[in-house]
C-alpha positions as CSV (number, residue, x, y, z in Angstrom):
1,M,0.0,0.0,0.0
2,Q,1.4,3.4,-1.0
3,R,1.6,5.7,2.0
4,H,0.5,9.3,1.7
5,D,2.1,12.1,3.6
6,R,-1.0,12.7,5.7
7,G,-1.8,9.1,6.2
8,E,-4.9,8.9,3.9
9,P,-5.6,5.7,2.0
10,A,-4.2,5.5,-1.4
11,A,-6.4,6.1,-4.4
12,G,-8.9,3.3,-4.8
13,D,-8.2,2.0,-1.3
14,H,-11.5,1.9,0.5
15,G,-9.9,1.1,3.9
16,R,-10.2,-2.7,3.7
17,D,-7.5,-5.3,4.2
18,D,-7.5,-8.8,2.7
19,L,-8.8,-10.6,5.8
20,G,-12.4,-11.2,4.8
21,G,-13.1,-7.5,3.9
22,E,-12.7,-6.3,7.5
23,P,-10.7,-3.4,8.7
24,A,-7.1,-4.3,9.7
25,V,-7.0,-2.0,12.7
26,R,-9.5,-1.4,15.4
27,L,-9.5,0.7,18.6
28,Q,-10.9,-0.7,21.7
29,H,-11.7,1.1,25.0
30,P,-10.1,-1.0,27.7
31,L,-12.7,-0.4,30.3
32,K,-16.1,-0.2,28.5
33,R,-14.9,-2.6,25.8
34,R,-16.5,-0.3,23.2
35,V,-14.9,-0.6,19.8
36,V,-14.1,1.6,16.9
37,E,-12.6,0.3,13.8
38,C,-10.1,2.2,11.6
39,G,-11.2,1.4,8.0
40,A,-7.9,1.6,6.4
41,A,-5.2,-1.0,5.9
42,V,-2.2,0.4,7.8
43,R,1.2,-1.1,7.7
44,L,3.0,-1.7,11.0
45,N,5.7,0.8,10.0
46,D,3.0,3.5,9.7
47,L,2.1,3.1,13.3
48,V,4.7,5.5,14.7
49,S,2.1,6.9,17.0
50,L,-1.7,6.5,17.2
51,H,-2.0,10.1,15.9
52,E,-0.8,8.9,12.5
53,L,-3.7,6.6,12.0
54,P,-6.1,7.9,9.4
55,Y,-8.9,9.0,11.8
56,H,-11.2,10.3,9.1
57,R,-12.2,6.7,8.4
58,L,-13.2,5.8,11.9
59,V,-16.4,3.7,12.2
60,A,-18.0,3.0,15.5
61,E,-19.4,-0.5,15.8
62,V,-21.5,0.3,18.9
63,D,-23.5,3.2,17.7
64,G,-23.3,2.7,14.0
65,P,-21.3,4.6,11.4
66,F,-20.6,8.2,12.0
67,A,-20.5,10.9,9.3
68,D,-17.3,10.9,7.2
69,E,-16.2,14.5,7.2
70,G,-13.5,14.0,4.5
71,D,-9.8,14.2,4.5
72,D,-9.7,17.7,6.1
73,A,-11.2,16.4,9.4
74,R,-8.1,14.8,10.8
75,G,-8.1,16.5,14.2
76,E,-7.4,14.6,17.4
77,R,-10.3,12.1,17.9
78,L,-11.4,9.8,20.6
79,V,-14.4,7.7,21.8
80,R,-16.1,9.0,24.9
81,D,-19.2,7.3,26.1
82,G,-19.8,5.9,22.7
83,K,-19.4,9.2,20.9
84,C,-16.7,10.0,18.3
85,V,-15.2,13.4,19.1
86,V,-13.2,15.6,16.7
87,A,-11.2,18.6,18.0
88,G,-13.8,19.4,20.6
89,H,-17.1,18.8,18.8
90,V,-19.2,15.7,18.3
91,L,-19.3,14.4,14.7
92,S,-23.0,13.7,14.1
93,E,-26.0,15.9,14.9
94,R,-27.6,13.0,16.6
95,D,-24.7,12.7,19.1
96,A,-24.4,16.5,19.4
97,A,-28.1,16.6,20.6
98,G,-27.2,14.0,23.2
99,A,-24.2,15.9,24.6
100,D,-24.8,18.4,27.4
101,D,-22.1,20.7,26.2
102,A,-19.7,20.1,23.3
103,Q,-17.2,22.4,24.8
104,Q,-17.2,20.4,28.0
105,V,-16.7,17.3,26.0
106,S,-13.6,19.0,24.6
107,Q,-12.3,19.9,28.1
108,D,-12.9,16.4,29.3
109,R,-10.9,14.8,26.5
110,V,-8.3,12.3,27.5
111,D,-5.3,11.2,25.5
112,L,-6.3,8.8,22.8
113,R,-3.1,6.9,23.2
114,Q,-3.8,6.1,26.8
115,D,-7.6,5.5,26.7
116,L,-7.9,3.3,23.6
117,A,-6.2,0.0,23.0
118,V,-5.4,-0.7,19.4
119,I,-6.3,-4.1,18.1
120,I,-4.6,-5.3,14.9
121,R,-5.6,-8.2,12.8
122,L,-3.0,-10.3,11.0
123,P,-3.1,-13.4,8.8
124,E,-2.4,-16.7,10.7
125,D,0.0,-18.0,8.1
126,A,2.1,-14.8,8.3
127,L,2.2,-14.9,12.1
128,R,3.1,-18.7,12.1
129,S,5.9,-18.2,9.7
130,Y,7.3,-15.3,11.8
131,A,7.1,-17.3,15.0
132,E,8.7,-20.4,13.5
133,A,11.6,-18.3,12.1
134,I,12.2,-16.7,15.5
135,V,12.3,-20.0,17.3
136,A,14.4,-21.7,14.6
137,G,16.8,-18.7,14.8
138,L,17.5,-19.6,18.4
139,G,18.9,-23.0,17.3
140,A,15.7,-25.1,17.6
141,S,15.0,-27.9,15.0
142,P,12.4,-27.2,12.4
143,D,10.0,-29.6,14.2
144,A,10.6,-27.9,17.5
145,A,10.1,-24.5,15.9
146,R,6.8,-25.6,14.4
147,T,5.6,-27.0,17.7
148,V,6.4,-23.9,19.7
149,A,4.9,-21.6,17.1
150,S,1.7,-23.7,16.9
151,S,1.2,-23.7,20.6
152,L,1.3,-19.9,20.7
153,I,-0.7,-19.3,17.5
154,E,-3.4,-21.7,18.7
155,A,-3.8,-19.7,21.9
156,D,-4.2,-16.4,20.0
157,R,-6.5,-18.0,17.5
158,R,-8.8,-19.2,20.3
159,G,-8.7,-15.8,22.0
160,V,-6.4,-16.9,24.9
161,H,-4.0,-14.0,24.3
162,T,-2.3,-14.4,27.7
163,H,-0.7,-17.6,26.4
164,G,-0.2,-16.5,22.8
165,L,2.5,-14.7,20.9
166,V,2.9,-12.2,23.8
167,R,5.0,-15.0,25.4
168,L,7.5,-15.2,22.5
169,P,9.8,-12.5,23.7
170,S,10.1,-14.1,27.1
171,Y,10.7,-17.5,25.5
172,C,13.6,-16.0,23.5
173,A,15.0,-14.3,26.6
174,D,14.9,-17.7,28.5
175,A,16.6,-19.4,25.6
176,R,19.3,-16.7,25.3
177,A,19.9,-17.0,29.1
178,G,20.1,-20.8,28.9
179,R,17.0,-21.5,30.9
180,I,15.5,-23.2,27.9
181,V,17.7,-25.8,26.1
182,V,16.6,-25.1,22.6
183,D,17.9,-28.4,21.0
184,A,16.9,-30.7,23.8
185,V,14.9,-33.8,22.9
186,P,12.6,-35.3,25.5
187,R,13.8,-38.7,26.6
188,L,11.6,-41.7,27.7
189,E,12.8,-42.7,31.1
190,R,10.3,-45.4,32.3
191,E,7.4,-47.2,30.7
192,H,5.0,-50.0,31.7
193,G,1.8,-50.8,29.9
194,P,-0.4,-47.7,29.8
195,T,2.1,-45.5,31.8
196,A,5.3,-43.7,30.9
197,S,7.5,-40.9,32.1
198,F,9.7,-38.5,30.2
199,D,12.6,-36.2,31.1
200,G,12.3,-33.0,28.9
201,G,15.9,-32.0,29.5
202,G,15.0,-28.3,29.8
203,A,13.4,-28.2,26.3
204,F,10.7,-25.8,25.3
205,G,7.6,-26.5,27.3
206,A,5.6,-27.1,24.1
207,V,8.1,-29.7,22.9
208,T,8.1,-31.6,26.1
209,G,4.3,-31.3,26.4
210,T,3.7,-32.5,22.9
211,A,5.9,-35.5,23.4
212,G,4.0,-36.3,26.7
213,M,0.6,-36.1,25.2
214,D,1.5,-37.9,22.0
215,E,2.8,-40.8,24.1
216,A,-0.4,-40.8,26.2
217,I,-2.4,-41.0,23.0
218,A,-0.4,-43.9,21.6
219,R,-0.8,-45.9,24.8
220,A,-4.5,-45.1,25.1
221,E,-5.0,-46.4,21.6
222,R,-3.3,-49.7,22.7
223,H,-4.5,-50.0,26.3
224,G,-7.6,-47.8,26.5
225,V,-5.8,-45.3,28.8
226,G,-2.5,-43.5,28.5
227,F,-1.0,-41.9,31.7
228,V,2.3,-40.0,31.1
229,T,4.3,-37.7,33.4
230,T,7.1,-35.3,32.2
231,R,9.7,-33.5,34.2
232,G,12.4,-31.0,33.0
233,G,9.8,-28.9,31.1
234,N,9.4,-25.2,30.8
235,H,6.3,-22.9,30.4
236,F,4.1,-24.9,28.0
237,G,1.5,-22.3,27.2
238,A,-2.2,-23.1,27.2
239,A,-3.1,-26.5,28.6
240,A,-5.9,-27.0,26.0
241,F,-3.2,-27.2,23.3
242,Y,-2.4,-30.7,24.6
243,S,-5.8,-32.0,25.6
244,L,-7.1,-31.0,22.1
245,R,-4.5,-33.3,20.5
246,A,-6.3,-36.2,22.1
247,V,-9.6,-35.0,20.9
248,A,-8.3,-34.8,17.4
249,R,-7.9,-38.6,17.7
250,G,-11.4,-39.2,19.1
251,L,-10.1,-39.5,22.7
252,V,-10.7,-37.6,26.0
253,G,-7.6,-35.6,26.8
254,I,-6.4,-34.3,30.2
255,A,-3.3,-32.0,30.6
256,A,-2.1,-30.4,33.8
257,T,1.2,-28.8,35.0
258,S,2.8,-27.4,38.0
259,T,4.1,-23.9,37.8
260,P,6.6,-21.8,39.9
261,A,5.3,-20.3,43.1
262,V,2.9,-17.5,42.1
263,M,-0.2,-18.1,44.2
264,A,-0.8,-17.7,47.9
265,P,-2.3,-20.7,49.8
266,W,-5.8,-20.0,51.2
267,G,-5.2,-17.6,54.1
268,G,-1.5,-17.0,53.2
269,A,0.1,-13.7,52.5
270,E,2.7,-14.7,49.9
271,A,3.2,-17.0,47.0
272,R,4.0,-20.6,48.0
273,L,2.6,-22.7,45.2
274,G,1.7,-22.6,41.5
275,N,-1.7,-21.8,40.1
276,N,-1.3,-25.2,38.3
277,P,-3.6,-25.2,35.3
278,L,-5.7,-28.1,34.2
279,S,-7.5,-28.8,30.9
280,V,-10.0,-31.6,30.1
281,A,-11.3,-31.9,26.6
282,A,-13.7,-34.4,25.1
283,P,-15.0,-34.9,21.5
284,M,-18.5,-34.1,20.4
285,P,-20.2,-35.5,17.3
286,E,-18.3,-34.9,14.1
287,G,-18.2,-31.3,12.9
288,E,-19.2,-29.9,16.3
289,P,-16.9,-28.0,18.7
290,P,-15.5,-30.2,21.5
291,F,-15.9,-29.7,25.2
292,V,-12.8,-27.9,26.4
293,L,-12.2,-26.9,30.0
294,D,-8.9,-25.0,30.6
295,F,-8.3,-23.0,33.7
296,A,-5.6,-22.2,36.3
297,Q,-6.5,-22.5,40.0
298,S,-6.0,-18.8,40.6
299,T,-8.8,-16.3,40.1
300,V,-7.0,-15.2,37.0
301,S,-3.7,-16.0,35.3
302,R,-0.6,-13.8,35.8
303,G,-0.7,-13.3,32.1
304,R,-4.0,-11.5,32.3
305,I,-2.6,-9.2,35.0
306,K,0.5,-8.6,32.8
307,L,-1.7,-7.5,29.9
308,A,-3.5,-5.1,32.3
309,E,-0.1,-3.7,33.2
310,L,0.9,-3.3,29.6
311,N,-2.3,-1.6,28.7
312,G,-2.3,0.7,31.8
313,E,-5.4,-0.8,33.3
314,S,-6.3,-1.5,36.9
315,I,-7.4,-4.9,38.0
316,P,-10.4,-5.9,40.2
317,S,-9.9,-6.4,43.9
318,G,-9.9,-10.1,44.7
319,W,-7.4,-11.1,42.0
320,A,-4.2,-10.7,43.9
321,L,-2.2,-9.5,46.9
322,D,0.6,-6.9,46.9
323,P,4.0,-7.7,48.4
324,E,2.8,-6.8,51.9
325,G,-0.1,-9.3,51.6
326,R,-2.8,-6.7,51.1
327,P,-5.5,-6.9,48.4
328,T,-4.6,-4.6,45.4
329,T,-6.0,-3.3,42.2
330,D,-2.5,-2.2,40.9
331,P,-1.2,-4.8,38.4
332,V,2.4,-3.9,39.1
333,A,1.9,-4.5,42.8
334,A,0.0,-7.7,42.0
335,L,2.8,-9.1,39.9
336,A,5.2,-8.4,42.7
337,G,2.9,-10.0,45.2
338,A,0.8,-13.1,44.8
339,L,-2.3,-14.4,43.0
340,L,-5.3,-15.5,45.0
341,P,-6.8,-18.9,44.6
342,S,-10.1,-19.3,42.7
343,G,-12.9,-20.2,45.1
344,G,-10.8,-19.7,48.2
345,H,-9.9,-23.0,49.9
346,K,-11.2,-25.0,46.9
347,G,-8.8,-23.5,44.4
348,Y,-6.0,-23.8,46.8
349,G,-6.7,-27.5,47.5
350,F,-7.1,-28.2,43.8
351,A,-3.8,-26.6,43.0
352,L,-2.1,-28.6,45.7
353,A,-3.6,-31.8,44.3
354,I,-2.3,-31.0,40.8
355,E,1.2,-30.4,42.3
356,V,1.0,-34.0,43.7
357,L,0.1,-35.4,40.3
358,T,2.7,-33.3,38.4
359,G,5.6,-31.9,40.4
360,V,5.7,-34.8,43.0
361,L,4.7,-37.8,40.8
362,A,6.9,-36.7,37.8
363,G,10.1,-36.8,40.0
364,G,11.3,-33.3,39.1
365,E,11.5,-30.0,40.9
366,L,8.6,-28.9,43.1
367,G,6.8,-25.8,41.9
368,P,6.7,-24.1,45.3
369,E,10.5,-24.1,45.4
370,L,10.8,-22.4,42.0
371,I,11.1,-18.6,41.2
372,N,8.9,-17.5,38.3
373,A,11.3,-16.3,35.6
374,S,8.8,-16.1,32.7
375,L,7.1,-13.1,31.1
376,T,5.2,-12.0,34.3
377,G,8.3,-12.0,36.6
378,A,8.9,-13.2,40.1
379,A,6.2,-13.2,42.8
380,R,7.0,-12.6,46.5
381,S,7.8,-16.0,48.0
382,G,9.7,-17.3,51.0
383,S,9.9,-20.8,49.5
384,A,11.0,-20.1,46.0
385,A,14.8,-20.1,45.9
386,K,15.9,-21.1,42.4
387,T,14.8,-21.1,38.8
388,G,14.1,-24.5,37.2
389,T,11.8,-26.8,35.3
390,V,8.3,-28.1,36.0
391,G,6.5,-31.4,36.0
392,S,3.4,-32.1,34.0
393,L,0.7,-34.8,33.5
394,Y,-0.9,-36.0,30.3
395,V,-3.8,-38.5,30.2
396,A,-5.7,-39.8,27.2
397,V,-8.8,-42.1,27.4
398,D,-10.3,-44.0,24.5
399,P,-14.1,-44.2,24.8
400,A,-14.0,-47.3,22.6
401,H,-12.9,-49.2,25.7
402,F,-15.9,-48.0,27.7
403,V,-19.2,-47.1,26.1
404,G,-17.9,-46.9,22.5
405,R,-16.8,-43.8,20.6
406,E,-20.1,-43.2,18.8
407,A,-22.1,-43.7,22.0
408,F,-19.8,-41.4,23.9
409,T,-20.1,-38.5,21.5
410,A,-23.9,-39.0,21.3
411,R,-24.0,-38.8,25.1
412,M,-21.8,-35.7,25.1
413,A,-24.3,-34.1,22.7
414,R,-27.2,-35.0,25.0
415,L,-25.3,-33.5,28.0
416,R,-24.5,-30.4,26.1
417,D,-28.1,-29.9,25.0
418,V,-29.5,-30.3,28.5
419,I,-27.1,-27.7,29.9
420,K,-27.6,-25.2,27.0
421,A,-31.4,-25.5,27.4
422,T,-31.1,-23.9,30.9
423,P,-33.0,-20.6,30.9
424,P,-30.5,-17.8,31.3
425,V,-30.7,-15.2,34.1
426,P,-31.6,-11.6,33.1
427,G,-28.7,-9.9,31.3
428,V,-27.2,-13.2,30.0
429,E,-28.0,-14.2,26.4
430,E,-27.2,-17.9,26.7
431,V,-25.6,-20.6,28.8
432,L,-22.3,-21.7,27.3
433,I,-20.4,-24.9,27.4
434,P,-16.7,-24.7,28.2
435,G,-14.9,-24.3,24.9
436,E,-17.7,-22.5,23.1
437,P,-16.3,-19.0,23.4
438,E,-12.9,-20.2,22.2
439,A,-14.3,-22.1,19.3
440,R,-16.2,-19.0,18.2
441,A,-13.1,-16.9,18.5
442,A,-11.2,-19.4,16.4
443,E,-13.8,-19.3,13.7
444,Q,-13.6,-15.5,13.6
445,A,-9.8,-15.7,13.4
446,R,-10.1,-18.0,10.5
447,I,-12.3,-15.6,8.6
448,R,-10.9,-12.2,9.7
449,G,-7.4,-12.9,10.9
450,I,-5.8,-13.2,14.4
451,E,-6.3,-10.2,16.6
452,L,-3.3,-8.9,18.6
453,E,-3.2,-5.8,20.8
454,A,-0.8,-3.1,19.5
455,S,1.4,-3.5,22.6
456,T,1.9,-7.1,21.6
457,V,2.6,-6.2,18.0
458,E,5.1,-3.6,19.1
459,A,6.9,-6.1,21.3
460,L,7.0,-8.6,18.5
461,A,8.2,-6.1,16.0
462,E,11.1,-5.2,18.3
463,L,11.8,-8.8,18.9
464,G,11.9,-9.4,15.1
465,A,14.3,-6.5,14.6
466,S,16.7,-7.9,17.3
467,E,16.5,-11.4,15.8
468,S,16.7,-10.2,12.2
469,V,13.2,-11.6,11.4
470,P,10.8,-9.0,9.9
471,F,7.4,-8.9,11.5
472,P,4.6,-9.1,9.0
473,D,2.9,-5.8,7.9
474,V,-0.6,-5.1,9.0
475,G,-2.9,-5.9,6.1
476,S,-0.3,-8.2,4.5
C-alpha cells in the first residue's frame, strides 16, 4: 500500500484489508470494551504513533457509522461514552443533541493513546511463519520451531492471548539465558503398559508437552488409557493445546502442569505454590466444537494481569495481593505480590492436588521451590529459591474401551443440549459450554485474521528487529 504524507488511504483504497473484507486495525476502549474500527489498511511501519492513524475513516461498531467528514477532518479524535469526538465537537447531529455541552466534551478529553487500546488483525500464516523463524533462529530444530509456534498461534487463534505470541519475547529471553535448552529432545525414562515418564531435559515446554501427550495418545489407543508424566519442562502455554491433541484422535484428553510459586495458599500472605492449570477436553459428534475446559487454579492468570499492566489498566480487587499481603488493584503490585486462589480454599486445594500429580509424581523439581522467571516476573515467596523446570501430566482415554466412541459423542451431545437449554438469568444471552467462546473466536480468526493488541505487536516487531526476522505488515 502506498503511504500518503498525511496518512490517507491511497487512491482506490477503501480502507479494507484482505482478511475477509474487514478493517485491519480497530481501537478498543479497555474499560467499557467499546470498539471503533479504523477502516484503512495500515502497515505496522506506519504506526509510529496513534496520531498517525487515518482517523477520518473511523467507524463506531457500537452506535453505527458516524459521518465521514472527509480528508480535512483529521483532528485529534477519541471515543467518549460511545461518541466520536473531533477537535472538541461531536461528529454527528444525533450525538451533538445528546451531549450536554460540546465544549465540556472537549475539556474532558483524554489522550487517545492512553484511553484506547489498538487491536490489529494479521493473517495466521504470516504470524506462524514469523514465530517459526524466530524459534528456529534460536537454534531449535524445524520440528521444535513448528511445535512452539503452533502452541502460541493456537492460543491467540482461540482468543487466549495471555498464552499466545505475547509470550514469544520471554521464551527468547529464556533461551538466550540458557533457561531453555533449545535443542533438547525429551527422553523416555520409564514405561509400563499404559504408563510412561519423560525427562524433557530443559526443552521448550511445548516440545516436552507434545511428546508427553502424543505418548499418552499412543498408549490409550493400545490399552484404553495412557498416563504419562514429564519433568524437565518449561512454560508450556495453554493446557488446552495438549488436551485437544487427544480430541483430534477421538479421545478424551487431560493435561495439567505445576508452575513456579505465584499463588498464595488460602489464608496465606505470599506465593507458596503454583496456580497449576488443568485442561479436560472431550469430543462431540463430528463437525461440532468439542468440550474444552482449561483453567488455572487462581482467580485469573498472571498473564491477564500482565496484559492489564501493559495496557495501563487497573485490576479488580480479589485477584491478587501486593508484596505486603494486602488486596490490590494495581497490576504492578499484584505481579510483585501473589495471586489469590479461585474459590478460596477449593482452588488452593485443587492446586495442591495437581502439584501432587505433576511436580511430585513426575520426580522433578517442586513448583513451590521455583522462582517464576517467565514473562510475568517473580512473585514474592519465601519458599522459591531457584529457577528450574516443572512437572506435567498427560492423560488420554479411549471411549472405545468403555461405552464406545459413537455412543460417547452422542451422550456428550445430550449432556450439552441439557445444559444449554437452561433458561438464562436476566442480562445473560445464553448458557455456554466450556470451549464454546474459544471455538467462536477461532472461527472469527479463520475468517478475519488473528487479533493482537498493539502493545503485543510492538513487542513482536522489536523482537523481530533484534532477531533479524521481519514482523509481517498489517494488512499483509
